[in-house]
C-alpha positions as CSV (number, residue, x, y, z in Angstrom):
1,X,66.2,72.5,264.7
2,X,65.2,75.9,266.3
3,X,67.4,78.4,264.0
4,X,67.7,78.7,260.4
5,X,71.5,78.3,260.6
6,X,71.1,75.1,262.0
7,X,68.4,73.8,259.6
8,X,70.4,75.1,256.7
9,X,73.9,74.1,257.7
10,X,72.5,70.5,258.1
11,X,71.4,70.8,254.4
12,X,74.9,72.0,253.3
13,X,76.3,69.0,255.1
14,X,73.9,66.6,253.4
15,X,74.7,68.0,249.9
16,X,78.5,68.0,250.8
17,X,78.1,64.2,251.6
18,X,76.5,63.5,248.3
19,X,79.2,65.4,246.6
20,X,82.2,63.5,248.4
21,X,80.4,60.2,247.2
22,X,81.1,61.1,243.7
23,X,84.8,61.0,244.4
24,X,84.7,57.7,246.1
25,X,82.7,56.3,242.9
26,X,85.3,57.8,240.6
27,X,88.2,56.2,242.5
28,X,86.5,52.9,242.0
29,X,86.0,53.7,238.2
30,X,82.2,53.5,238.5
31,X,81.4,56.1,236.1
32,X,77.4,55.4,236.0
33,X,77.3,55.4,239.7
34,X,79.3,58.6,239.8
35,X,77.2,60.3,237.2
36,X,74.1,59.3,239.2
37,X,75.5,60.6,242.3
38,X,76.6,63.7,240.8
39,X,73.1,64.3,239.3
40,X,71.6,63.7,242.8
41,X,74.2,66.3,244.2
42,X,73.1,69.0,241.5
43,X,69.4,68.4,242.1
44,X,69.8,68.9,246.0
45,X,72.2,71.8,245.5
46,X,69.7,73.5,243.1
47,X,66.9,72.9,245.4
48,X,68.7,74.6,248.3
49,X,69.6,77.5,246.1
50,X,65.9,77.7,244.8
51,X,64.6,77.7,248.4
52,X,67.1,80.3,249.4
53,X,66.5,82.5,246.2
54,X,62.7,82.2,246.4
55,X,61.9,82.2,250.0
56,X,64.7,83.1,252.4
57,X,66.4,86.0,250.6
58,X,63.2,87.7,249.7
59,X,62.0,87.5,253.3
60,X,65.3,88.7,254.6
61,X,65.2,91.7,252.1
62,X,61.8,92.6,252.8
63,X,62.5,92.8,256.5
64,X,65.9,94.5,256.3
65,X,65.6,96.5,253.1
66,X,68.9,95.3,252.2
67,X,69.0,94.2,248.6
68,X,72.6,94.7,247.5
69,X,74.1,93.1,250.7
70,X,74.8,89.6,251.5
71,X,71.8,88.1,249.5
72,X,73.2,89.9,246.3
73,X,76.8,88.3,246.9
74,X,74.9,84.7,247.5
75,X,72.9,84.9,244.3
76,X,76.1,85.9,242.6
77,X,78.0,82.8,243.9
78,X,75.0,80.4,243.3
79,X,75.4,81.5,239.5
80,X,79.1,80.6,239.6
81,X,78.4,77.2,241.5
82,X,75.6,76.5,238.8
83,X,78.1,76.9,236.0
84,X,80.8,74.8,237.7
85,X,78.4,72.0,238.3
86,X,77.2,72.0,234.7
87,X,80.9,71.9,233.5
88,X,81.6,69.1,235.9
89,X,78.7,67.1,234.8
90,X,79.8,67.5,231.2
91,X,83.3,66.2,232.1
92,X,81.7,63.4,234.0
93,X,79.6,62.5,230.9
94,X,82.7,62.5,228.8
95,X,84.2,60.3,231.3
96,X,87.2,62.8,231.6
97,X,88.6,62.2,234.9
98,X,91.2,65.0,234.8
99,X,88.8,67.6,233.6
100,X,86.1,66.6,236.3
101,X,88.9,66.6,239.0
102,X,89.7,70.3,238.1
103,X,86.1,71.4,238.3
104,X,85.2,69.3,241.4
105,X,88.1,70.9,243.2
106,X,87.1,74.3,242.2
107,X,83.5,73.6,243.0
108,X,84.5,72.0,246.5
109,X,86.6,75.4,247.5
110,X,83.7,77.6,246.3
111,X,81.1,75.7,248.0
112,X,83.2,75.6,251.3
113,X,83.6,79.4,251.3
114,X,80.1,80.1,250.1
115,X,78.7,77.9,252.8
116,X,80.8,79.5,255.4
117,X,79.7,83.0,254.5
118,X,76.1,81.7,254.8
119,X,76.4,79.7,258.0
120,X,78.6,82.5,259.8
121,X,77.1,85.8,258.3
122,X,73.7,85.3,256.6
123,X,71.9,82.7,258.4
124,X,72.6,84.2,261.8
125,X,71.4,87.6,260.3
126,X,68.4,85.9,259.1
127,X,67.8,84.4,262.6
128,X,68.1,87.7,264.2
129,X,65.9,89.7,261.7
130,X,63.2,87.2,260.8
131,X,62.1,86.2,264.4
132,X,58.3,86.5,263.7
133,X,58.6,84.7,260.3
134,X,61.1,82.0,261.3
135,X,58.6,79.3,262.3
136,X,56.7,79.7,258.8
137,X,59.9,80.2,257.0
138,X,61.4,76.9,258.6
139,X,58.3,74.9,258.0
140,X,58.4,76.0,254.2
141,X,62.0,75.1,253.9
142,X,61.4,71.8,255.3
143,X,58.8,70.9,252.8
144,X,60.9,72.3,249.9
145,X,64.2,70.6,250.5
146,X,64.5,66.9,250.3
147,X,65.0,65.4,253.9
148,X,68.4,63.8,254.7
């Protein structure tokens, strides 16, 4: 992985795969396993957000001076995704398949749109502007995110 975009896109795919596993478990009516898988998805996603918000976004903002641009949008979307994950988890705990499905469909669409913006806009901008810092940033991200 030589670019931030490649590294972070790989983490997106990993989180997405765990999320899809929840659906498969629900189709098998395995509520306990679905709940455990969703909890893992939530931990992985929150780690991803934390790494971006505490390391990547501040480095990008410091280098470019852009504090109200793409990173502000991503932080706002992170907050919305956190709320959706909490609501979906509550529905799973209640074993309410219909409510969970509604939240998970919204969450899926929102994450797809969010990931596309990061992978096609923000991460390439980071790769461009953080050339000098990129090896250190990638090393820290690699240590902070659970490997696939």
